[in-house]
Every structure is written in C-alpha cells, then in structure tokens.
VOMI-348031 format. One line per 2 residues: number of its first residue (from 0); for each residue x, y negated, z of C-alpha. Coordinates in nm, 3 decimals, decimal comma, always signed. Example, Ala and Ser with C-alpha at 12.3 -4.5 7.8 and 13.67 -1.06 7.14 Angstrom:
2
0) +1,230:+0,450:+0,780 ~ +1,367:+0,106:+0,714;
This chain:
98
0) +7,366:+2,792:-4,427 ~ +7,257:+2,616:-4,772;
2) +7,005:+2,402:-4,792 ~ +6,762:+2,571:-5,060;
4) +6,858:+2,891:-4,802 ~ +6,732:+2,730:-4,533;
6) +6,443:+2,586:-4,671 ~ +6,314:+2,931:-4,840;
8) +6,366:+3,072:-4,502 ~ +6,123:+2,814:-4,350;
10) +5,841:+2,863:-4,640 ~ +5,885:+3,187:-4,614;
12) +5,825:+3,210:-4,243 ~ +5,583:+3,042:-4,262;
14) +5,378:+3,250:-4,483 ~ +5,497:+3,585:-4,239;
16) +5,354:+3,406:-3,921 ~ +5,053:+3,326:-4,154;
18) +5,007:+3,714:-4,250 ~ +5,082:+3,803:-3,978;
20) +4,804:+3,631:-3,775 ~ +4,580:+3,720:-4,020;
22) +4,671:+4,132:-3,998 ~ +4,636:+4,057:-3,602;
24) +4,225:+3,942:-3,689 ~ +4,194:+4,250:-3,980;
26) +4,329:+4,517:-3,729 ~ +4,063:+4,364:-3,437;
28) +3,841:+4,406:-3,635 ~ +3,845:+4,705:-3,806;
30) +3,855:+4,580:-4,139 ~ +3,952:+4,723:-4,455;
32) +4,207:+4,461:-4,651 ~ +4,444:+4,609:-4,307;
34) +4,696:+4,787:-4,515 ~ +4,684:+4,538:-4,798;
36) +4,782:+4,274:-4,502 ~ +4,984:+4,474:-4,365;
38) +5,207:+4,584:-4,681 ~ +5,221:+4,169:-4,736;
40) +5,317:+4,143:-4,433 ~ +5,599:+4,403:-4,395;
42) +5,711:+4,260:-4,753 ~ +5,768:+3,867:-4,635;
44) +5,928:+3,999:-4,338 ~ +6,174:+4,165:-4,491;
46) +6,278:+3,835:-4,735 ~ +6,254:+3,639:-4,448;
48) +6,542:+3,850:-4,298 ~ +6,742:+3,897:-4,551;
50) +6,735:+3,530:-4,620 ~ +6,884:+3,552:-4,272;
52) +7,138:+3,703:-4,345 ~ +7,494:+3,584:-4,335;
54) +7,571:+3,607:-4,709 ~ +7,222:+3,613:-4,880;
56) +7,158:+3,685:-5,219 ~ +7,089:+3,313:-5,462;
58) +6,751:+3,207:-5,354 ~ +6,638:+3,259:-5,692;
60) +6,704:+3,627:-5,661 ~ +6,383:+3,580:-5,406;
62) +6,084:+3,471:-5,716 ~ +6,080:+3,840:-5,867;
64) +5,972:+3,920:-5,531 ~ +5,777:+3,622:-5,383;
66) +5,570:+3,636:-5,761 ~ +5,477:+4,080:-5,638;
68) +5,365:+3,940:-5,317 ~ +5,145:+3,639:-5,507;
70) +5,010:+3,864:-5,730 ~ +4,932:+4,135:-5,408;
72) +4,762:+3,871:-5,173 ~ +4,484:+3,828:-5,472;
74) +4,148:+3,728:-5,401 ~ +4,179:+3,944:-5,023;
76) +4,446:+3,761:-4,925 ~ +4,317:+3,456:-5,020;
78) +4,419:+3,241:-4,702 ~ +4,788:+3,385:-4,724;
80) +4,837:+3,331:-5,034 ~ +4,906:+2,889:-5,104;
82) +5,230:+3,000:-4,864 ~ +5,341:+3,267:-5,030;
84) +5,307:+3,019:-5,380 ~ +5,419:+2,748:-5,153;
86) +5,783:+2,957:-5,112 ~ +5,775:+3,039:-5,439;
88) +5,841:+2,700:-5,553 ~ +6,070:+2,656:-5,343;
90) +6,218:+2,939:-5,426 ~ +6,232:+2,852:-5,843;
92) +6,322:+2,471:-5,731 ~ +5,981:+2,328:-5,781;
94) +5,816:+2,261:-5,449 ~ +5,407:+2,253:-5,451;
96) +5,276:+1,940:-5,298 ~ +5,092:+2,029:-4,978;
C-alpha cells in the first residue's frame, strides 16, 4: 500500500471508529441523531474498505466523498467532524496539524 493510501486509511479509520462510538451512544439513549450518525458511520466504513482494497483508487478520488461527509456531520455530529476534516486534509495532501 502506498504511503498516501496508508495515511488516509489511518485517518479515515480513526474517524470511522469515533463515529461508531458516537452511534452506539446515540442508540443507547434513543437520540434523534442516530440516523445521521449511522449514515456517516456507514459511509466511513465503505471509504475505509475501499482504501484497504488491493488496488484502491488514487487518494484524490476520496476528496468529494470526504467533503460530503464533512457537510453531513454539521453541528449534530460535531465531535466526528474534525476527524473527517483531518482525513480530507490528508486526501488533499494538506494534513491539518492537531
């Protein structure tokens, strides 16, 4: 796996795991944000799987999906959004400093 793909897979994986934790919390509480959280988590799961494929597309291919996920997080998934934005920075080749 190319270093760019590996870095993006790590960033997307971190966002995915955090989104899963948030989703589980929302499900336990019966929170209205469960649906949105579920869709963001599933999208991150698919992106992560595509990145780990034998011959993944170029990292730039993931930019539109990550931009959409950033918008999907909005204020309702504020704790997930910075991780998705960090992954977007990696995909663009401009990782954000923590």
